[in-house]
C-alpha positions in Angstrom: -35.1 45.2 -29.5 -36.8 41.9 -29.5 -38.3 41.1 -26.1 -38.0 37.6 -24.6 -40.4 36.7 -21.7 -38.5 35.4 -18.7 -39.0 34.5 -15.1 -37.1 35.0 -11.9 -37.4 35.0 -8.2 -35.4 35.9 -5.1 -34.1 32.9 -3.1 -37.1 30.7 -2.5 -38.9 32.5 -5.3 -36.5 31.2 -7.9 -38.1 27.7 -7.4 -41.5 29.2 -8.2 -40.0 30.7 -11.3 -38.6 27.4 -12.4 -41.9 25.7 -11.8 -43.8 28.3 -13.8 -41.4 27.8 -16.6 -41.9 24.1 -16.6 -38.5 23.0 -15.3 -40.2 20.9 -12.6 -43.8 20.2 -11.8 -45.8 21.7 -8.9 -45.7 18.6 -6.7 -42.0 18.3 -7.1 -41.6 22.0 -6.3 -43.5 21.5 -3.0 -41.4 18.5 -2.1 -38.2 20.5 -2.6 -39.4 23.6 -0.8 -40.6 21.6 2.2 -37.3 19.9 2.5 -35.2 23.0 1.8 -37.1 25.0 4.5 -36.8 22.3 7.0 -33.1 21.7 6.4 -32.3 25.5 6.5 -34.2 25.8 9.8 -32.1 23.0 11.2 -28.9 24.7 10.1 -30.1 28.0 11.8 -30.8 26.2 15.0 -27.4 24.4 14.9 -25.3 27.6 14.7 -26.7 31.0 15.9 -26.2 33.4 13.0 -28.0 36.3 11.3 -28.1 38.9 8.5 -27.6 42.6 8.2 -28.6 45.0 5.4 -26.0 47.5 4.4 -27.3 50.6 2.6 -25.3 53.2 0.7 -21.8 51.5 0.9 -19.3 51.8 -1.9 -17.7 48.6 -3.2 -14.5 49.6 -1.3 -16.4 50.2 1.9 -18.2 46.9 1.5 -15.0 44.9 0.9 -13.4 46.5 4.0 -16.5 45.8 6.1 -16.4 42.1 5.2 -12.7 41.9 5.7 -12.9 43.4 9.2 -15.9 41.4 10.4 -15.9 38.1 8.6 -19.4 38.6 7.1 -20.1 37.6 3.6 -22.5 39.0 0.9 -25.7 37.0 0.9 -28.0 39.2 -1.2 -26.8 41.8 -3.8 -30.2 43.5 -4.1 -29.1 46.7 -5.8 -26.0 49.0 -6.1 -27.2 50.7 -2.9 -28.3 47.6 -0.9 -26.4 44.5 0.0 -27.3 42.0 2.7 -24.5 40.3 4.6 -24.5 37.0 6.5 -22.5 36.0 9.5 -22.6 34.5 13.0 -24.1 36.6 15.8 -20.8 38.2 16.7 -19.9 39.0 13.1 -23.3 40.7 12.5 -23.0 42.8 15.7 -19.5 43.8 14.6 -20.7 44.7 11.2 -23.3 47.1 12.7 -20.5 48.9 14.6 -17.9 48.8 11.9 -20.3 50.2 9.3 -20.6 53.4 11.4 -16.9 53.6 11.7 -16.5 53.4 8.0 -19.1 56.1 7.4 -21.6 53.8 5.7 -25.0 55.3 5.5 -27.1 52.6 7.2 -26.6 49.1 8.7 -29.9 47.4 9.6 -29.8 44.0 11.5 -32.6 41.8 10.0 -35.0 39.6 11.9 -34.1 36.3 10.2 -33.7 32.8 11.7 -30.1 32.6 10.5 -27.4 33.5 8.0 -28.9 32.4 4.7 -26.9 32.1 1.5 -23.7 31.6 3.4 -21.4 28.8 4.6 -23.7 28.4 7.6 -26.2 26.7 5.3 -23.8 24.0 4.2 -25.5 21.3 6.3 -28.8 22.2 4.6 -27.1 22.0 1.2 -25.7 18.6 2.0 -29.1 17.2 3.1 -30.9 18.7 0.1 -28.6 17.1 -2.5 -30.3 13.6 -2.3 -33.7 15.2 -2.5 -32.8 17.0 -5.7 -31.4 13.7 -7.1 -34.9 12.3 -6.9 -36.5 15.2 -8.7 -37.0 15.2 -12.5 -35.8 18.5 -14.0 -36.6 19.6 -17.6 -35.4 22.4 -19.8 -37.4 25.6 -19.0 -39.9 26.8 -21.6 -38.7 30.4 -21.1 -35.5 31.7 -19.7 -35.3 31.6 -15.9 -32.8 33.9 -14.2 -30.3 32.3 -11.8 -29.6 33.9 -8.5 -26.2 32.3 -8.4 -24.9 33.4 -11.8 -27.0 36.5 -12.5 -27.7 35.0 -15.9 -30.4 32.7 -17.4 -30.2 29.1 -16.4 -28.8 26.6 -18.8 -31.3 24.4 -20.7 -29.4 21.3 -19.3 -31.6 19.8 -16.5 -28.5 18.5 -14.7 -26.9 21.9 -14.7 -30.1 23.5 -13.3 -30.1 21.0 -10.5 -26.4 21.7 -9.7 -26.8 25.5 -9.7 -30.0 25.3 -7.5 -28.0 23.3 -5.0 -25.3 25.9 -5.0 -28.0 28.6 -4.4 -28.4 27.4 -0.8 -24.9 28.6 0.2 -23.9 31.1 -2.4 -24.7 34.8 -2.9 -28.0 35.8 -4.4 -27.4 38.3 -7.3 -30.7 39.9 -7.7 -29.3 43.1 -9.2 -27.6 41.0 -11.9 -30.8 39.1 -12.6 -32.7 42.4 -13.3 -29.9 43.5 -15.6 -30.1 40.1 -17.4 -33.9 40.6 -17.8 -33.2 44.0 -19.3 -30.7 42.5 -21.7 -33.5 40.2 -22.9 -35.6 43.3 -23.7 -37.5 43.3 -20.4 -39.0 46.7 -19.4 -42.1 45.5 -17.5 -41.9 43.3 -14.4 -44.8 41.5 -12.7 -44.3 40.6 -9.1 -46.4 37.8 -7.6 -47.0 37.5 -3.9 -47.9 39.7 -0.9 -46.1 43.0 -0.7 -44.0 44.8 -3.2 -40.4 44.2 -2.0 -39.0 43.1 -5.4 -40.9 45.9 -7.2 -39.2 48.3 -4.9 -35.7 46.8 -5.5 -36.3 46.9 -9.3 -37.2 50.6 -9.1 -34.0 51.3 -7.2 -32.0 49.4 -9.8 -33.7 51.3 -12.7 -36.5 53.8 -12.0 -37.5 53.6 -15.7 -38.6 50.0 -15.4 -42.3 49.4 -15.0 -43.5 47.2 -12.2 -46.9 45.6 -11.6 -47.9 43.5 -8.6 -50.3 40.6 -8.0 -51.1 39.9 -4.4 -54.9 39.5 -4.4 -57.8 39.4 -6.8 -58.1 43.2 -7.1 -54.4 43.6 -8.0 -54.7 40.6 -10.4 -57.5 42.4 -12.2 -55.6 45.6 -12.3 -52.5 43.9 -13.7 -54.5 42.1 -16.4 -56.0 45.4 -17.4 -52.6 47.1 -17.5 -51.1 44.3 -19.6 -54.0 44.8 -22.0 
């Protein structure tokens, strides 16, 4: 199988992937991320909300949990782990209801609010004019979209539209990894502190190779491994 290099990132990290692929320049990326973070924080402060990680739930259990609590999927990280968003009461109800449904684990997360949900609509509305002032270009390599779980279009306008949707819609990381595999990807390099994404990738497919760059030592080790 022919291998096509690609880039991806989870939530905020998708902007870094687009920058690395040449879809927008570094200064523009900083402008977007400053505004995005500020607007999302304002949305968090306007409506108390939160997130909860659900581990080991079947699709049927997950559907029932959302139906009973009003929570919505924010991050589909793997077949075994989905993060839900909701207001404070909904998140508390999800923790209790998960136990009643026999779900393995339900872990409330220490987040400022309910990201990738309707609670971020005010942030999305404020971000729209910021993105209208940013020049987007066709990426030089495929960049995986959190919203669609597939590579972004080469149309700059479509990229802009999808990245605006990303503020309020579900992040489909498991689908992104599957899309990378479909492009022939078997080796993933994670940039940044920690190995959260590497851990998720291994849960999705233990056969995939993961490398991590978080400091100079790990950079040297990764370069050596890539040969």
